[in-house]
N, C-alpha and C positions, 0 to 999 in steps of 0.2 A: 505493499500500499501506500502511495505515495505521500511525502511529508504534507504537503500544503493540502491533500484529500485530510489529510487528519486532524490537520487545524483548525481547517473550517469547519468540520463536524464538530470538533471540541468546542469550537467558540461560539457554535450554536447551542451545544449544551451548556456551555455556561450562563445561560440565563436562566433564571429561575423557573418562569414559567414552560417556558421550552423543557425544560430538565423534566418536569413532573408530568407534563405530555406524554414525554418520549418512554418514562417509567412506567405511566399508566398503561400505555400500549403495550410495552413489554410484557406487563403483570399479565394483559389481556390477552397473549399469545399468538400465536400465527394468525388466526380469524381477524385480529383486529377489533377495532371499536369504532362507532360511528362517532360522528362530528357531535352530533346532541349527546349521546354517553358522555363524553370526554368533558364535555361544557359543564353537565348534570354532576359529574364525580367531582370537577374540579372546582365549579364555580367560578369562571374565567368567562368574562363578555363576549359575546358572539363575534363582534369584530377585534377583539383582540385576541381570542384566540384562531382566528382567521389569517392574521398576520403572524401567529407564530408559527402556524402550520405551514404556509408559504414557505417558511426559512427553513423549517426539519426536512420538507418537501424536495427543497431547493439544494440540498448537500447530500439529498439519499437517504437520510435517515430513515425516514418511512416511504411509502406509498398513498397514494389515493385511487379506491376506486369506486366508480357510481354503480351505486344496487338500486333501480329504480329509479325513488327518489332521494335515496340518501348517500353521502358521501361517508367509505367507511377507509380508515386510516390504518396501514398495516404497517409494522416496525419491521425494518431488514437486517433479519438476524446476519445476513453474511458481513455487511458493512460493519454492525454492531463486534462480530469476532474479530474482523481485521484491526477494528481500531484496538482493542483490548490484545491482540497479539503484538500489532506495532508496538504497544506501550510493551510489551513482556520479549518483546525480541532479542533484544541483546541483555537479557538481566545475568548481570555477575560475569561479564565475558572479559574480567581484569582490567578496566582502566586505572592506569597507576593515578591517586590522588594525592598532593602532598597538603597536609595540614599544619595550618599554622598554629605555632604554638605561643599563648599568651603568658 
């Protein structure tokens, strides 16, 4: 996964509302949740929620499907796993760091 993609995704998750939305969707599972269900559960006004969803969709953390007249938001677990993998990728590879002694 590219550094820039990870940075953009983490930037979007750095907002409290967007993080709450994404965590709610992860809890909802692979079938996702409707925009209405997200709004009810989190108490975010519709216009504000729409703004946050647009930003999360833009970086690919979720996708949206229209089912009849309902929009369902589905977390993209592959991207989530990629983010986690990126953060853990070089764990304990032996970088030498000098510590300042005071």
